[in-house]
C-alpha positions in Angstrom: 0.0 0.0 0.0 2.8 2.3 0.9 4.5 1.7 -2.5 1.2 2.3 -4.4 0.6 5.6 -2.5 4.2 6.7 -3.3 3.7 6.1 -7.1 0.4 7.9 -7.1 1.9 10.9 -5.3 4.9 11.0 -7.7 2.6 10.9 -10.7 0.4 13.7 -9.6 2.7 16.6 -10.6 3.2 15.1 -14.1 -0.5 14.6 -14.5 -1.2 18.2 -13.4 1.5 19.5 -15.8 -0.1 17.6 -18.7 -3.5 19.0 -17.8 -2.2 22.6 -17.3 -3.4 25.2 -19.8 -0.6 25.6 -22.3 0.7 29.1 -23.0 0.7 30.3 -26.6 3.2 32.7 -28.2 2.0 33.7 -31.7 4.8 35.6 -33.5 3.8 37.3 -36.7 6.3 39.1 -38.9 5.2 41.6 -41.5 5.8 41.2 -45.3 8.2 38.3 -44.7 8.7 35.6 -47.4 10.8 32.4 -46.9 14.2 34.1 -47.4 15.3 32.6 -44.1 18.2 30.3 -43.2 16.0 27.4 -42.2 14.2 27.6 -45.6 17.5 27.3 -47.4 18.4 30.9 -48.3 22.1 31.0 -49.1 23.0 34.2 -47.3 20.2 35.4 -45.0 21.1 34.9 -41.3 18.2 34.1 -39.0 19.7 32.0 -36.2 16.8 32.4 -33.8 14.1 31.4 -36.3 16.4 28.5 -37.4 16.6 27.4 -33.8 12.8 27.2 -33.7 12.8 25.1 -36.8 15.1 22.7 -35.1 12.7 22.3 -32.2 9.4 21.9 -34.0 7.6 21.4 -37.3 8.6 23.6 -40.2 6.0 23.7 -43.0 7.4 23.9 -46.5 4.1 24.7 -48.2 2.1 27.1 -46.1 0.0 29.8 -47.8 -1.8 32.9 -46.9 -5.4 33.5 -48.0 -4.9 37.0 -49.2 -1.5 38.5 -50.0 -2.2 41.8 -48.3 -1.9 42.7 -44.6 -5.4 43.6 -43.4 -7.4 40.9 -45.2 -4.8 38.2 -44.4 -4.8 39.0 -40.7 -8.6 39.4 -40.6 -8.7 35.9 -42.1 -6.4 33.9 -39.8 -7.3 35.8 -36.6 -11.0 34.9 -37.2 -10.5 31.6 -38.9 -12.6 32.8 -41.8 -11.8 33.0 -45.4 -11.8 36.3 -47.3 -15.1 35.6 -49.0 -16.6 35.3 -45.6 -14.9 38.2 -43.9 -15.6 40.5 -46.8 -12.3 42.3 -46.2 -10.1 42.7 -49.3 -8.3 46.0 -48.7 -6.4 47.7 -45.9 -7.8 50.0 -43.3 -10.8 47.9 -42.3 -12.0 46.9 -38.8 -13.2 43.3 -38.6 -15.9 44.4 -36.1 -17.6 46.6 -38.6 -18.5 43.6 -40.7 -18.6 40.9 -38.0 -19.5 42.6 -34.7 -20.0 39.4 -32.8 -17.0 37.4 -34.1 -14.9 35.6 -31.6 -11.3 36.1 -32.7 -8.5 33.6 -32.0 -7.0 35.6 -29.0 -10.6 36.3 -27.8 -11.3 32.6 -27.7 -8.4 32.2 -25.3 -9.4 35.3 -23.3 -12.9 33.9 -22.9 -11.6 30.7 -21.5 -9.3 32.0 -18.8 -6.1 32.8 -20.6 -4.4 36.2 -20.2 -4.6 37.5 -23.7 -2.1 40.2 -24.7 -0.9 42.0 -27.8 2.3 43.8 -28.4 2.9 45.1 -31.9 1.0 44.6 -35.2 -1.5 41.7 -35.0 -4.5 43.1 -36.8 -3.8 45.6 -39.5 -1.5 48.6 -38.8 -0.4 51.1 -41.4 3.4 51.0 -41.5 5.1 53.3 -40.9 2.3 55.9 -40.4 0.3 53.9 -37.8 3.1 52.4 -35.8 2.6 53.1 -32.1 -1.2 53.7 -32.5 -3.9 51.2 -31.3 -6.2 51.7 -34.4 -7.7 48.4 -35.8 -6.2 46.3 -33.0 -9.6 45.1 -31.7 -9.9 45.7 -28.0 -12.4 42.8 -27.3 -9.6 40.4 -28.2 -7.2 41.4 -25.5 -6.8 41.8 -21.8 -3.7 43.9 -22.6 -3.6 45.8 -25.9 -0.1 47.2 -26.3 1.1 49.5 -29.1 5.0 49.6 -29.2 6.5 52.9 -30.3 8.9 53.2 -33.2 10.7 56.0 -35.0 10.6 54.2 -38.3 11.8 56.4 -41.2 11.9 59.4 -38.8 14.9 57.9 -37.1 18.1 60.0 -37.0 20.1 59.2 -40.1 19.9 59.3 -43.9 16.9 57.7 -45.6 17.8 56.3 -49.0 14.9 56.6 -51.5 15.1 53.8 -54.1 11.6 54.3 -55.5 10.9 58.0 -55.1 7.7 57.9 -57.3 6.0 55.4 -54.9 4.1 56.8 -51.9 5.3 56.3 -48.3 4.3 52.9 -47.0 4.9 51.2 -50.3 8.1 53.0 -51.3 11.3 51.0 -51.0 13.5 53.1 -48.7 16.2 52.0 -46.4 18.0 53.4 -43.4 20.9 52.2 -41.3 20.6 53.4 -37.7 23.0 53.4 -34.8 21.1 51.1 -32.4 18.0 49.0 -31.8 16.6 51.4 -29.2 13.8 53.5 -30.6 12.7 50.9 -33.2 9.2 49.4 -32.9 10.4 45.8 -32.9 12.9 46.4 -30.1 10.1 48.0 -28.1 7.7 45.2 -28.9 10.2 42.6 -27.7 11.0 44.5 -24.5 7.3 44.9 -23.7 6.7 41.2 -24.4 9.4 40.2 -22.0 8.0 42.5 -19.3 4.6 40.9 -19.8 6.0 37.4 -19.5 7.7 38.3 -16.3 4.5 39.9 -14.8 2.3 37.0 -15.9 4.5 34.0 -15.5 2.0 32.3 -13.2 -0.9 32.9 -15.6 -1.7 30.9 -18.7 -1.2 33.4 -21.5 -1.9 33.9 -25.2 0.6 36.5 -26.4 0.3 37.9 -29.9 3.7 39.4 -30.8 3.6 41.4 -34.0 6.9 42.6 -35.5 6.8 45.2 -38.3 10.0 44.2 -40.0 10.8 43.6 -42.8 7.9 45.8 -43.9 9.2 49.0 -45.7 10.8 51.3 -44.8 13.8 49.0 -44.4 15.1 50.3 -41.1 17.7 48.3 -39.1 20.8 48.9 -37.0 24.0 49.2 -38.9 25.4 45.9 -37.6 22.7 44.0 -39.5 23.5 45.9 -42.7 27.1 45.0 -42.2 26.2 41.3 -42.5 25.3 41.7 -46.1 27.9 43.2 -48.5 26.2 44.7 -51.6 28.3 42.4 -53.8 26.6 39.4 -52.1 23.1 40.7 -52.6 22.4 39.3 -56.1 19.2 40.3 -57.9 17.0 37.7 -59.3 17.7 36.4 -62.8 14.4 36.2 -64.6 14.1 34.6 -68.1 13.7 37.2 -70.8 10.0 37.9 -71.4 9.0 36.0 -68.3 6.1 38.4 -67.6 4.6 38.0 -71.1 2.5 35.0 -70.3 1.2 36.4 -67.1 -2.4 37.4 -67.1 -2.9 41.1 -68.3 -5.5 41.4 -65.5 -2.9 40.4 -63.0 -0.3 42.8 -64.5 -2.8 45.6 -64.2 -2.8 45.3 -60.4 -0.4 48.0 -59.1 1.5 48.6 -62.3 4.2 50.5 -60.3 5.3 47.2 -58.7 6.3 45.6 -62.0 9.4 46.3 -64.0 11.5 46.2 -60.8 9.8 49.4 -59.7 12.2 51.2 -62.1 15.2 50.2 -59.9 18.4 49.4 -61.8 20.7 46.6 -60.6 22.5 48.8 -58.1 19.3 49.9 -56.4 18.0 46.3 -56.4 21.1 45.3 -54.5 20.4 48.0 -52.0 16.8 46.9 -51.6 17.8 43.3 -51.1 20.4 44.4 -48.5 17.8 46.4 -46.6 15.3 43.5 -46.7 17.9 41.0 -45.4 19.1 43.4 -42.7 15.6 44.1 -41.5 14.8 40.4 -41.4 17.9 39.7 -39.3 17.0 42.5 -37.0 13.6 41.1 -36.5 15.1 37.7 -35.9 17.3 39.2 -33.2 14.3 40.6 -31.4 12.5 37.3 -31.6 15.5 35.7 -30.1 15.4 38.0 -27.1 11.8 36.9 -26.3 12.4 33.2 -26.7 15.5 33.5 -24.5 13.5 35.2 -21.8 10.9 32.3 -22.0 13.8 29.9 -21.5 15.3 31.9 -18.6 11.9 31.9 -16.9 11.6 28.1 -17.4 8.3 28.6 -19.2 9.2 26.9 -22.5 8.1 23.4 -21.7 4.4 24.5 -21.5 4.5 27.1 -24.3 3.4 26.6 -27.8 5.3 28.9 -30.2 4.1 29.7 -33.6 6.1 31.8 -36.0 4.7 33.0 -39.3 4.1 36.0 -41.6 0.9 37.6 -42.9 2.0 36.9 -46.5 5.1 36.7 -48.6 6.9 39.4 -50.6 8.4 39.5 -54.1 12.1 40.5 -54.3 12.3 40.9 -58.1 10.9 37.6 -59.1 9.0 38.0 -62.4 10.4 41.6 -62.4 8.0 42.4 -59.6 8.4 43.6 -56.0 6.2 43.5 -52.9 2.9 41.7 -52.4 -0.6 41.7 -54.0 0.3 38.7 -56.1 -0.9 35.1 -56.2 2.5 33.9 -57.4 4.6 31.7 -55.1 6.8 34.4 -53.5 3.9 36.5 -52.4 1.4 33.8 -51.4 3.8 31.4 -49.6 4.7 32.1 -45.9 7.1 30.7 -43.4 5.3 28.6 -40.7 7.0 26.9 -37.8 5.1 25.3 -34.9 6.8 24.3 -31.7 4.8 22.3 -29.1 7.3 20.8 -26.6 4.5 18.7 -25.1 4.1 16.8 -28.3 7.5 16.6 -30.0 11.1 17.8 -29.7 13.5 18.0 -32.6 13.2 19.1 -36.2 10.5 17.9 -38.4 9.6 19.1 -41.9 6.2 18.8 -43.5 5.6 19.3 -47.2 1.8 19.1 -46.7 -0.3 22.0 -48.0 -1.5 24.1 -45.1 -3.1 27.5 -44.9 -3.0 30.4 -42.4 -6.7 30.0 -41.9 -5.9 26.7 -40.3 -4.1 28.3 -37.4 -7.2 29.1 -35.4 -8.6 25.5 -35.2 -5.1 24.1 -34.7 -4.3 26.3 -31.7 -7.7 25.8 -30.3 -7.3 22.0 -30.4 -3.8 22.1 -28.9 -5.2 24.1 -26.0 -8.2 21.8 -25.6 -10.7 24.4 -26.8 -13.5 24.2 -29.3 -13.2 26.5 -32.2 -16.4 28.3 -33.2 -18.5 26.8 -36.0 -17.7 29.9 -38.1 -14.1 28.8 -38.6 -13.3 27.6 -42.1 -9.8 26.2 -41.7 -8.8 22.7 -40.7 -6.7 21.8 -37.7 -3.4 20.4 -38.7 -2.6 18.8 -35.3 -2.3 15.4 -37.0 0.7 16.8 -39.0 2.4 17.7 -35.8 2.3 14.1 -34.8 3.0 12.7 -38.3 4.5 15.4 -40.5 4.7 13.2 -43.6 1.0 12.0 -43.8 -1.3 12.8 -46.7 -3.2 16.0 -46.2 -5.3 18.6 -48.1 -5.8 18.3 -51.8 -5.4 22.0 -52.4 -4.7 25.4 -50.8 -6.5 28.6 -51.9 -5.2 32.2 -52.1 -7.3 35.1 -53.4 -6.9 38.7 -54.3 -9.6 41.1 -55.2 -9.8 44.7 -56.5 -12.8 46.6 -58.0 -11.4 45.7 -61.5 -10.6 42.0 -61.0 -10.7 39.0 -58.7 -8.0 36.4 -58.7 -8.1 32.9 -57.1 -5.2 30.6 -57.0 -5.6 26.8 -56.3 -2.4 25.0 -55.4 -2.1 21.2 -55.3 1.0 19.2 -54.5 2.0 19.4 -58.1 0.3 22.3 -59.8 -0.8 25.9 -59.4 -3.9 27.1 -61.3 -5.0 30.8 -61.3 -8.2 32.2 -62.5 -8.7 36.0 -63.0 -12.2 37.4 -63.5 -13.4 40.9 -64.4 -16.8 42.3 -63.3 -18.0 41.9 -66.9 -17.3 38.2 -66.8 -14.0 38.0 -68.7 -11.7 35.2 -67.5 -7.9 34.8 -67.8 -6.2 31.7 -66.7 -2.7 30.5 -65.7 -1.3 27.1 -64.9 2.2 26.2 -63.5 3.9 22.9 -63.1 5.2 23.1 -59.5 7.4 20.0 -59.9 9.3 21.1 -63.0 8.9 24.9 -62.7 8.7 25.7 -58.9 9.5 29.4 -59.6 6.5 29.6 -62.0 8.3 31.0 -65.0 6.2 29.2 -67.7 2.5 29.4 -67.9 1.4 26.0 -69.4 -2.3 26.6 -69.4 -2.6 26.5 -73.2 -0.2 23.6 -73.6 -2.1 20.5 -74.8 0.2 18.2 -72.8 -1.4 19.7 -69.6 -5.0 19.2 -70.6 -5.7 16.7 -67.9 -4.1 18.8 -65.1 -6.0 21.8 -66.5 -9.3 20.0 -66.1 -8.5 18.7 -62.6 -7.6 22.2 -61.5 -10.9 23.5 -62.8 -12.8 20.9 -60.9 -10.9 21.8 -57.7 -11.7 25.5 -58.3 -15.4 24.7 -58.6 -15.5 22.5 -55.5 -13.7 25.2 -53.4 -12.0 24.8 -50.1 -14.6 22.4 -48.7 -13.8 19.9 -51.4 -10.1 20.0 -50.8 -10.1 19.1 -47.1 -8.1 16.2 -45.9 
């Protein structure tokens, strides 16, 4: 009897630990593509993100639902697709369209977690809106923090690479003396203070970094990592853009033709983007190190991602608002130390809209019936298993609506005008992963073309695992 009592007593703390509410740290970068060390980039240095990838599941093929800040964030923070949110542009408040929606952080808040924001989680105009709480949805948070940042008003010389493009879209860069005074440094410092103050509370912390969104501002030491000679512009095939849909090419014409940057300016833009990415990675590392120092890591789920990708000259295009791979694909790393330790890679198709039901399931919560993603918890257990048949990315303007359907092997795009005109593209992701050749009209791809059309008609419900 004594032995049995001892075993029961010894097991109690472990059982209690397993039943404890897990913490969630959701880290979202802004305008970040997969130019990261752990995704195989040859020169970009991201040691802290790479460390997360060695400790969890790195998703090779994760896609946003809209390649634009506000609609993407409205989608994955509500678990609803853009056709449901109705948000296609920036500067919209989710509550105006869905006053009673329960957002992802709000679900945790409603169930006893301390829900906190530091930085950009819902939409925030960068650089103009940095430090303001506009659009950050007070009902979602117990603590709604707005880190301050000097941005392009920092002391120093701002280098204008695209002077014809308005602030917020222009590619400008600035090398500053130190991290202090930048929004991401302030966000990291505030997040660490929150963790210290609430280390005994289960928490959901949304940490939103604004880098590498333009303006490309970072301390000089991060620029020093990237000599201009090492920042090589993309080599596109001549005439690459000629088989891209004219409707697509009409979207923000100023973002095509390398935004009129010559090779020297492109090198500067790449250097600024890489430096900003490494600066953001450094701030991320500070927060994760603090978690470790407070011995909170074993019960904290960490998710790292971006709202969408970003073109760096592929197809002679820069920035976002594109259904092509560089703009639609996002980095996604999930670390749940309660389930697995050590690096895993999944090539399954997943979508940002899947984050809501996934985190809800990991925390033992029920996602609302309004969520339209699919929990990928099974992929955390078995990263190589078969999964969704397709992932969907959309982009809409008053003049056109584009929908991209990606399967494991192909990417089909359909562009529609209000008058009913349709333009189509098809890319062979196995032979042409950079999407240089539109094979829609190639008779050799007739079968794949018809399969893609069927998937498009079935929609996301028909593509579920």
